[in-house]
Structures are given as structure tokens and as C-alpha cells.
VMD Tcl script that builds the backbone (N, CA, C; Angstrom):
set m [mol new atoms 354]
animate dup $m
set s [atomselect $m all]
$s set {name element resname resid chain x y z} {
  {N N MET 1 A 48.953 48.642 -96.465}
  {CA C MET 1 A 48.284 49.625 -95.323}
  {C C MET 1 A 48.260 51.117 -96.048}
  {N N GLU 2 A 46.851 51.260 -96.108}
  {CA C GLU 2 A 46.628 52.509 -96.715}
  {C C GLU 2 A 45.877 53.477 -95.726}
  {N N ILE 3 A 45.802 54.609 -95.525}
  {CA C ILE 3 A 44.720 55.341 -94.808}
  {C C ILE 3 A 44.111 56.156 -96.020}
  {N N ASN 4 A 42.517 55.829 -95.943}
  {CA C ASN 4 A 41.729 56.296 -96.651}
  {C C ASN 4 A 41.122 57.422 -96.040}
  {N N ARG 5 A 40.138 58.056 -96.591}
  {CA C ARG 5 A 39.472 58.981 -96.484}
  {C C ARG 5 A 38.770 58.944 -94.983}
  {N N ARG 6 A 38.023 57.860 -94.578}
  {CA C ARG 6 A 37.283 57.770 -93.545}
  {C C ARG 6 A 38.277 57.839 -92.528}
  {N N ASP 7 A 39.374 57.061 -92.682}
  {CA C ASP 7 A 40.346 57.130 -91.340}
  {C C ASP 7 A 40.954 58.270 -91.187}
  {N N ARG 8 A 41.128 59.259 -92.218}
  {CA C ARG 8 A 41.707 60.689 -92.073}
  {C C ARG 8 A 40.454 61.544 -91.331}
  {N N ASN 9 A 39.174 61.399 -91.545}
  {CA C ASN 9 A 38.316 61.965 -90.830}
  {C C ASN 9 A 38.148 61.630 -89.556}
  {N N VAL 10 A 38.137 60.213 -89.246}
  {CA C VAL 10 A 38.129 59.674 -87.909}
  {C C VAL 10 A 39.342 60.414 -86.964}
  {N N LEU 11 A 40.531 60.536 -87.642}
  {CA C LEU 11 A 41.399 60.864 -87.107}
  {C C LEU 11 A 41.306 62.961 -86.836}
  {N N GLY 12 A 40.675 63.162 -87.449}
  {CA C GLY 12 A 40.204 64.626 -87.452}
  {C C GLY 12 A 39.253 64.757 -86.298}
  {N N LEU 13 A 38.426 63.759 -86.136}
  {CA C LEU 13 A 37.467 63.725 -85.171}
  {C C LEU 13 A 38.118 63.284 -83.487}
  {N N ALA 14 A 38.965 62.601 -83.416}
  {CA C ALA 14 A 40.093 62.447 -82.409}
  {C C ALA 14 A 40.715 63.617 -82.251}
  {N N VAL 15 A 41.165 64.423 -82.994}
  {CA C VAL 15 A 41.754 65.680 -82.584}
  {C C VAL 15 A 40.643 66.778 -82.149}
  {N N LEU 16 A 39.822 66.737 -82.665}
  {CA C LEU 16 A 38.444 67.687 -82.150}
  {C C LEU 16 A 38.289 67.114 -80.509}
  {N N ILE 17 A 38.133 65.743 -80.170}
  {CA C ILE 17 A 37.911 65.288 -79.119}
  {C C ILE 17 A 38.912 65.694 -77.899}
  {N N MET 18 A 40.348 65.732 -78.390}
  {CA C MET 18 A 41.308 66.180 -77.663}
  {C C MET 18 A 41.100 67.700 -77.334}
  {N N GLY 19 A 40.836 68.371 -78.565}
  {CA C GLY 19 A 40.715 69.875 -78.262}
  {C C GLY 19 A 39.568 70.112 -77.160}
  {N N VAL 20 A 38.388 69.442 -77.376}
  {CA C VAL 20 A 37.184 69.849 -76.370}
  {C C VAL 20 A 37.891 69.368 -74.806}
  {N N PHE 21 A 38.497 68.323 -74.725}
  {CA C PHE 21 A 39.081 67.896 -73.732}
  {C C PHE 21 A 40.008 69.027 -72.801}
  {N N VAL 22 A 40.919 69.408 -73.659}
  {CA C VAL 22 A 41.943 70.493 -73.100}
  {C C VAL 22 A 41.317 72.037 -73.002}
  {N N THR 23 A 40.347 72.264 -74.021}
  {CA C THR 23 A 39.326 73.518 -73.586}
  {C C THR 23 A 38.517 73.366 -72.316}
  {N N ALA 24 A 37.996 72.428 -71.969}
  {CA C ALA 24 A 37.185 72.374 -70.837}
  {C C ALA 24 A 38.192 72.110 -69.344}
  {N N SER 25 A 39.264 71.299 -69.887}
  {CA C SER 25 A 40.124 71.245 -68.345}
  {C C SER 25 A 40.804 72.301 -68.397}
  {N N ALA 26 A 40.981 73.302 -69.262}
  {CA C ALA 26 A 42.243 74.567 -68.929}
  {C C ALA 26 A 41.148 75.639 -68.474}
  {N N GLY 27 A 39.692 75.456 -68.778}
  {CA C GLY 27 A 39.023 76.514 -68.201}
  {C C GLY 27 A 39.033 77.675 -69.247}
  {N N TRP 28 A 38.963 77.541 -70.679}
  {CA C TRP 28 A 39.128 78.666 -71.358}
  {C C TRP 28 A 37.735 79.336 -71.576}
  {N N GLY 29 A 36.751 78.636 -71.228}
  {CA C GLY 29 A 35.253 78.879 -71.437}
  {C C GLY 29 A 34.982 79.351 -72.889}
  {N N ALA 30 A 35.070 78.294 -73.930}
  {CA C ALA 30 A 34.641 78.540 -75.149}
  {C C ALA 30 A 33.521 78.607 -75.068}
  {N N PRO 31 A 32.557 78.808 -76.241}
  {CA C PRO 31 A 31.433 78.950 -76.361}
  {C C PRO 31 A 30.941 77.433 -76.370}
  {N N LEU 32 A 29.685 77.003 -75.877}
  {CA C LEU 32 A 28.977 75.847 -75.772}
  {C C LEU 32 A 29.513 74.976 -74.884}
  {N N ILE 33 A 30.715 74.706 -74.723}
  {CA C ILE 33 A 31.323 74.211 -73.583}
  {C C ILE 33 A 31.819 74.900 -72.104}
  {N N GLY 34 A 32.123 76.105 -72.161}
  {CA C GLY 34 A 32.094 76.984 -71.127}
  {C C GLY 34 A 33.291 76.193 -70.053}
  {N N ASP 35 A 32.950 76.066 -69.040}
  {CA C ASP 35 A 34.134 75.784 -67.962}
  {C C ASP 35 A 33.225 74.331 -67.339}
  {N N SER 36 A 32.287 73.525 -68.153}
  {CA C SER 36 A 31.418 72.617 -67.593}
  {C C SER 36 A 32.013 71.278 -68.272}
  {N N ASN 37 A 32.251 70.424 -67.528}
  {CA C ASN 37 A 32.837 69.178 -67.913}
  {C C ASN 37 A 31.575 68.305 -68.358}
  {N N ARG 38 A 30.423 68.606 -68.092}
  {CA C ARG 38 A 29.289 67.817 -68.550}
  {C C ARG 38 A 29.276 68.157 -70.110}
  {N N TRP 39 A 29.098 69.710 -70.276}
  {CA C TRP 39 A 29.030 69.948 -71.757}
  {C C TRP 39 A 29.834 69.531 -72.389}
  {N N ALA 40 A 31.365 69.586 -71.884}
  {CA C ALA 40 A 32.304 68.966 -72.975}
  {C C ALA 40 A 32.190 67.405 -72.934}
  {N N ALA 41 A 31.476 66.691 -71.930}
  {CA C ALA 41 A 31.431 65.240 -72.084}
  {C C ALA 41 A 30.538 65.078 -73.198}
  {N N ALA 42 A 29.216 65.813 -73.226}
  {CA C ALA 42 A 28.145 65.421 -74.181}
  {C C ALA 42 A 28.635 66.207 -75.637}
  {N N VAL 43 A 29.579 66.885 -76.040}
  {CA C VAL 43 A 30.244 67.120 -77.291}
  {C C VAL 43 A 31.161 66.065 -77.278}
  {N N ILE 44 A 31.778 65.629 -76.229}
  {CA C ILE 44 A 33.005 64.424 -76.501}
  {C C ILE 44 A 32.160 63.320 -77.142}
  {N N LEU 45 A 30.787 63.221 -76.231}
  {CA C LEU 45 A 30.211 61.975 -76.730}
  {C C LEU 45 A 29.674 61.742 -78.243}
  {N N LEU 46 A 29.139 63.354 -78.749}
  {CA C LEU 46 A 28.934 63.502 -80.162}
  {C C LEU 46 A 29.889 63.056 -81.124}
  {N N LEU 47 A 31.098 63.720 -80.865}
  {CA C LEU 47 A 32.172 63.433 -81.825}
  {C C LEU 47 A 32.653 61.960 -81.850}
  {N N GLY 48 A 32.619 61.219 -80.431}
  {CA C GLY 48 A 32.958 60.203 -80.423}
  {C C GLY 48 A 31.707 58.917 -81.210}
  {N N LEU 49 A 30.749 59.374 -81.302}
  {CA C LEU 49 A 29.642 58.656 -81.872}
  {C C LEU 49 A 29.718 58.925 -83.568}
  {N N ALA 50 A 30.051 60.314 -83.659}
  {CA C ALA 50 A 30.308 60.148 -85.378}
  {C C ALA 50 A 31.533 59.600 -85.981}
  {N N ALA 51 A 32.568 59.441 -84.833}
  {CA C ALA 51 A 33.656 58.545 -84.930}
  {C C ALA 51 A 33.315 57.596 -85.332}
  {N N GLY 52 A 32.608 56.902 -84.729}
  {CA C GLY 52 A 32.104 55.392 -84.518}
  {C C GLY 52 A 31.416 54.976 -85.912}
  {N N VAL 53 A 30.387 56.072 -86.245}
  {CA C VAL 53 A 29.689 55.650 -87.369}
  {C C VAL 53 A 30.654 55.529 -88.764}
  {N N LEU 54 A 31.723 56.403 -88.675}
  {CA C LEU 54 A 32.811 56.850 -89.849}
  {C C LEU 54 A 33.715 55.331 -89.675}
  {N N SER 55 A 33.900 54.747 -88.760}
  {CA C SER 55 A 34.654 53.822 -88.733}
  {C C SER 55 A 34.350 52.376 -88.890}
  {N N SER 56 A 32.835 52.184 -89.097}
  {CA C SER 56 A 32.122 51.160 -89.237}
  {C C SER 56 A 32.493 50.006 -88.362}
  {N N PRO 57 A 31.891 50.005 -86.870}
  {CA C PRO 57 A 32.325 48.905 -86.341}
  {C C PRO 57 A 31.499 47.833 -86.498}
  {N N GLY 58 A 30.400 48.091 -86.892}
  {CA C GLY 58 A 29.698 46.655 -87.555}
  {C C GLY 58 A 30.168 45.657 -88.262}
  {N N SER 59 A 31.171 46.449 -89.258}
  {CA C SER 59 A 31.625 45.541 -90.214}
  {C C SER 59 A 32.753 44.544 -89.802}
  {N N GLU 60 A 33.433 44.796 -88.369}
  {CA C GLU 60 A 34.379 43.746 -88.043}
  {C C GLU 60 A 33.686 42.756 -87.190}
  {N N SER 61 A 34.669 41.750 -87.331}
  {CA C SER 61 A 34.141 40.626 -86.296}
  {C C SER 61 A 34.184 41.024 -84.517}
  {N N ARG 62 A 33.832 39.669 -83.942}
  {CA C ARG 62 A 33.828 40.230 -82.484}
  {C C ARG 62 A 34.948 40.515 -81.787}
  {N N SER 63 A 35.118 41.315 -81.195}
  {CA C SER 63 A 36.337 41.812 -80.552}
  {C C SER 63 A 35.999 42.429 -79.352}
  {N N TYR 64 A 36.740 41.572 -78.271}
  {CA C TYR 64 A 36.628 41.899 -76.858}
  {C C TYR 64 A 37.070 43.182 -76.434}
  {N N ALA 65 A 38.243 43.493 -77.062}
  {CA C ALA 65 A 38.974 44.881 -76.601}
  {C C ALA 65 A 38.126 45.759 -76.946}
  {N N LEU 66 A 37.387 45.916 -78.096}
  {CA C LEU 66 A 36.763 46.860 -78.541}
  {C C LEU 66 A 35.564 47.280 -77.537}
  {N N ALA 67 A 34.856 45.812 -77.357}
  {CA C ALA 67 A 33.807 45.980 -76.509}
  {C C ALA 67 A 34.221 46.368 -74.976}
  {N N GLY 68 A 35.527 45.984 -74.524}
  {CA C GLY 68 A 35.774 46.489 -73.423}
  {C C GLY 68 A 35.931 48.005 -73.290}
  {N N LEU 69 A 36.460 48.609 -74.472}
  {CA C LEU 69 A 36.770 50.134 -74.275}
  {C C LEU 69 A 35.447 50.706 -74.588}
  {N N LEU 70 A 34.742 50.003 -75.269}
  {CA C LEU 70 A 33.233 50.726 -75.055}
  {C C LEU 70 A 32.595 50.781 -73.937}
  {N N ILE 71 A 32.543 49.780 -73.174}
  {CA C ILE 71 A 32.024 49.691 -71.639}
  {C C ILE 71 A 32.835 50.897 -70.871}
  {N N VAL 72 A 34.269 50.891 -71.164}
  {CA C VAL 72 A 34.911 52.027 -70.128}
  {C C VAL 72 A 34.384 53.342 -70.458}
  {N N ALA 73 A 34.439 53.326 -71.892}
  {CA C ALA 73 A 33.853 54.881 -72.064}
  {C C ALA 73 A 32.398 55.332 -71.735}
  {N N PHE 74 A 31.303 54.377 -71.985}
  {CA C PHE 74 A 30.154 54.383 -71.210}
  {C C PHE 74 A 30.338 54.793 -69.831}
  {N N LEU 75 A 31.106 53.952 -69.058}
  {CA C LEU 75 A 31.204 54.124 -67.490}
  {C C LEU 75 A 31.856 55.607 -67.534}
  {N N GLY 76 A 32.641 55.886 -68.142}
  {CA C GLY 76 A 33.284 57.333 -67.955}
  {C C GLY 76 A 32.471 58.081 -67.967}
  {N N SER 77 A 31.366 58.067 -69.164}
  {CA C SER 77 A 30.053 59.267 -69.404}
  {C C SER 77 A 29.387 59.335 -68.185}
  {N N VAL 78 A 29.101 58.011 -67.784}
  {CA C VAL 78 A 28.098 58.188 -66.659}
  {C C VAL 78 A 28.520 58.937 -65.384}
  {N N LEU 79 A 30.019 58.862 -65.254}
  {CA C LEU 79 A 30.621 59.297 -64.212}
  {C C LEU 79 A 30.824 60.800 -64.287}
  {N N VAL 80 A 31.087 61.150 -65.687}
  {CA C VAL 80 A 30.997 62.728 -65.696}
  {C C VAL 80 A 30.000 63.404 -65.680}
  {N N PHE 81 A 28.674 62.650 -66.115}
  {CA C PHE 81 A 27.481 63.156 -65.929}
  {C C PHE 81 A 26.934 63.507 -64.451}
  {N N ALA 82 A 27.558 62.474 -63.873}
  {CA C ALA 82 A 27.033 62.160 -62.553}
  {C C ALA 82 A 27.847 63.017 -61.263}
  {N N THR 83 A 29.387 63.595 -61.646}
  {CA C THR 83 A 30.207 64.052 -60.657}
  {C C THR 83 A 31.093 65.258 -61.622}
  {N N ALA 84 A 30.482 65.364 -62.487}
  {CA C ALA 84 A 31.058 66.559 -63.122}
  {C C ALA 84 A 32.945 66.647 -63.109}
  {N N SER 85 A 33.563 65.596 -62.742}
  {CA C SER 85 A 34.965 65.416 -62.748}
  {C C SER 85 A 35.774 65.407 -63.734}
  {N N THR 86 A 36.848 66.169 -63.732}
  {CA C THR 86 A 37.949 66.238 -64.740}
  {C C THR 86 A 38.626 64.820 -64.895}
  {N N GLY 87 A 38.711 63.997 -63.767}
  {CA C GLY 87 A 39.556 62.612 -63.825}
  {C C GLY 87 A 38.530 61.790 -64.652}
  {N N ALA 88 A 36.917 62.032 -64.661}
  {CA C ALA 88 A 36.058 60.929 -64.961}
  {C C ALA 88 A 35.724 61.421 -66.849}
  {N N LEU 89 A 36.130 62.685 -66.789}
  {CA C LEU 89 A 36.262 63.177 -68.360}
  {C C LEU 89 A 37.340 62.811 -68.768}
  {N N ALA 90 A 38.311 62.635 -68.189}
  {CA C ALA 90 A 39.890 61.950 -68.839}
  {C C ALA 90 A 39.492 60.659 -69.363}
  {N N LEU 91 A 38.923 60.086 -68.358}
  {CA C LEU 91 A 38.719 58.456 -68.510}
  {C C LEU 91 A 37.949 58.428 -69.599}
  {N N LEU 92 A 36.825 59.101 -70.017}
  {CA C LEU 92 A 35.953 58.975 -71.066}
  {C C LEU 92 A 37.099 59.067 -72.560}
  {N N VAL 93 A 37.623 60.271 -72.522}
  {CA C VAL 93 A 38.650 60.647 -73.573}
  {C C VAL 93 A 39.806 59.468 -73.865}
  {N N ILE 94 A 40.242 59.063 -72.792}
  {CA C ILE 94 A 41.071 57.885 -73.028}
  {C C ILE 94 A 40.341 56.807 -73.270}
  {N N ALA 95 A 39.490 56.402 -73.331}
  {CA C ALA 95 A 38.685 55.264 -73.600}
  {C C ALA 95 A 38.311 55.476 -75.218}
  {N N LEU 96 A 37.590 56.601 -75.391}
  {CA C LEU 96 A 37.268 56.778 -76.864}
  {C C LEU 96 A 38.717 56.992 -77.724}
  {N N LEU 97 A 39.573 57.659 -77.352}
  {CA C LEU 97 A 40.755 57.734 -78.163}
  {C C LEU 97 A 41.448 56.142 -78.644}
  {N N ALA 98 A 41.567 55.626 -77.395}
  {CA C ALA 98 A 41.852 54.132 -77.587}
  {C C ALA 98 A 41.091 53.058 -78.269}
  {N N LEU 99 A 39.604 53.587 -78.442}
  {CA C LEU 99 A 38.714 52.513 -79.414}
  {C C LEU 99 A 39.143 53.127 -80.668}
  {N N ILE 100 A 39.171 54.319 -80.965}
  {CA C ILE 100 A 39.436 54.846 -82.291}
  {C C ILE 100 A 40.800 54.489 -82.857}
  {N N ALA 101 A 42.245 54.253 -82.083}
  {CA C ALA 101 A 43.133 53.811 -82.331}
  {C C ALA 101 A 42.900 52.411 -82.462}
  {N N THR 102 A 42.385 51.618 -81.662}
  {CA C THR 102 A 42.479 50.055 -81.892}
  {C C THR 102 A 41.672 49.900 -82.874}
  {N N SER 103 A 40.378 50.509 -83.226}
  {CA C SER 103 A 39.630 50.008 -84.531}
  {C C SER 103 A 40.493 50.414 -85.830}
  {N N THR 104 A 41.137 51.698 -85.934}
  {CA C THR 104 A 41.900 52.383 -86.975}
  {C C THR 104 A 43.228 51.096 -87.327}
  {N N ALA 105 A 43.812 50.586 -86.522}
  {CA C ALA 105 A 44.569 49.688 -86.208}
  {C C ALA 105 A 44.164 48.501 -87.017}
  {N N ARG 106 A 42.854 48.075 -86.584}
  {CA C ARG 106 A 42.388 46.919 -87.116}
  {C C ARG 106 A 42.239 46.775 -88.469}
  {N N HIS 107 A 41.780 48.417 -88.974}
  {CA C HIS 107 A 41.264 48.466 -90.274}
  {C C HIS 107 A 42.507 48.484 -91.125}
  {N N LEU 108 A 43.699 48.809 -90.581}
  {CA C LEU 108 A 44.950 49.041 -91.475}
  {C C LEU 108 A 45.663 47.405 -91.522}
  {N N THR 109 A 45.668 46.668 -90.629}
  {CA C THR 109 A 46.103 45.586 -90.501}
  {C C THR 109 A 45.351 44.332 -91.216}
  {N N HIS 110 A 43.930 44.707 -91.122}
  {CA C HIS 110 A 42.959 43.699 -92.020}
  {C C HIS 110 A 42.319 44.088 -92.801}
  {N N PRO 111 A 42.881 44.475 -94.151}
  {CA C PRO 111 A 42.063 45.063 -95.034}
  {C C PRO 111 A 40.992 44.486 -95.404}
  {N N ALA 112 A 40.791 43.107 -95.516}
  {CA C ALA 112 A 39.648 42.520 -95.817}
  {C C ALA 112 A 38.192 42.887 -95.190}
  {N N ARG 113 A 38.334 43.644 -93.862}
  {CA C ARG 113 A 37.490 43.757 -93.009}
  {C C ARG 113 A 37.181 45.141 -93.197}
  {N N ARG 114 A 37.713 46.163 -94.000}
  {CA C ARG 114 A 37.842 47.611 -94.161}
  {C C ARG 114 A 36.594 47.592 -94.857}
  {N N PRO 115 A 35.866 48.564 -94.384}
  {CA C PRO 115 A 34.687 49.263 -95.299}
  {C C PRO 115 A 35.018 49.729 -96.492}
  {N N THR 116 A 34.420 50.050 -97.378}
  {CA C THR 116 A 34.564 50.493 -98.720}
  {C C THR 116 A 34.706 52.237 -98.544}
  {N N ALA 117 A 35.544 52.949 -99.173}
  {CA C ALA 117 A 35.156 54.045 -98.931}
  {C C ALA 117 A 34.545 54.916 -99.840}
  {N N GLY 118 A 33.786 55.647 -98.753}
  {CA C GLY 118 A 32.311 56.662 -99.374}
  {C C GLY 118 A 32.447 57.888 -99.443}
}
mol reanalyze $m
mol bondsrecalc $m
mol representation Tube
mol addrep $m
């Protein structure tokens, strides 16, 4: 079990996702995010997309757990854009972090499925 550069970068993106969520929910008024849950969701989705690209989900075999988490993240993003609710934003963040954690755990437990470090 070894964590490579991609896994560390994905972990960094997960920390940024949490930072954006805390910034938006605390109402700190940071640039780009401000007090808007919708802007926070847009930034979180972009960070989640980058994490997905780095973790190479297409290289893994079928996983219903990952697919279910992806559907929950999608529904959370639709809810947050429709309602601007902090609860929906939390659902989106939890689903993305669970998706990142599950994918990283699969990389660590199944080294044959891991993409090559690039």
C-alpha cells in the first residue's frame, strides 16, 4: 500500500473542497465564493471534477458504490443550485468526499487497478 503523487493531489483537492464548504457556510465573504452557496457549489464541482480526473475512475472495474455516490453528488448539486441551501451543499460535499475516499481506498487495496503515476 503506497500513496503516490496523484493520491496526494486528490487529497489536497479534498481539503480544498472542505475549505470552500467551511468558507461558504461560515459566511466569510471570500472572493469568488462570497456568501453564495451556489458559487461555492460551482467551485466545489470544479474541484471534484479535477479530483475525478486525477483518480482515473475509468480505469476501475464497475462499482455500484461509486456510481451511487456519483448520483448522490449529482442530486446534491441540482438541489444546491435550485435552493441555495446549506444542507444541499453539505450533501454535495459529503458525497464528493465519500467518492474520493472510496476511490482512493480502492486504489490502495487493489494495486493492479491503479493508474500509473504521471
